Steps between C-alpha positions, in 0.01 A plus 500: 500500500819347633504168320842402632360471853188302406612259228665186632465252214593505133164363387312769688730762349416376149127511574536850640698606194230364267231690692707821499566464128129447428416813702768697314370389159142583600587851621701557184198412285277727708745788459533444124121481459450861610407706192785724391785306662798482262314714246741792488814551293743208519238297688512722807195573715383862484510704823122549489453124526760470776312760704175301502402319824439177305856502364653592837318214675595246231861622496529470880361144490738413216801638690397312815464173307839556336667558837342182636629298205841658537510410870413133447751472216762642733421232759516226239839622378650540845340241728443220246758581232617145418149356499366788291777470241438124476126568463561749218744264329252210514222724368715613205605144417136390500411788265784408266395136492149610412634695202662195342 
């Protein structure tokens, strides 16, 4: 999806980013829940697992979700750079105050 053409406000971009991030995290959990994933040497997934239709479908959904998150992050960093940096800064300061 071409987010740069459709997103016109910073608030909508943040909502879209949150939704894309939630989708990415969900697809990651689905991929990791497949039996045998990361069970090989050095935590790699064996080729037999990678060849299964279940793994291929989950991997494709994961890659699609990652590309969507990457696209919205690109829009935030190019179209709303100053606002996004201020948002991140405020979020970090709030987290630091909560740690005190």
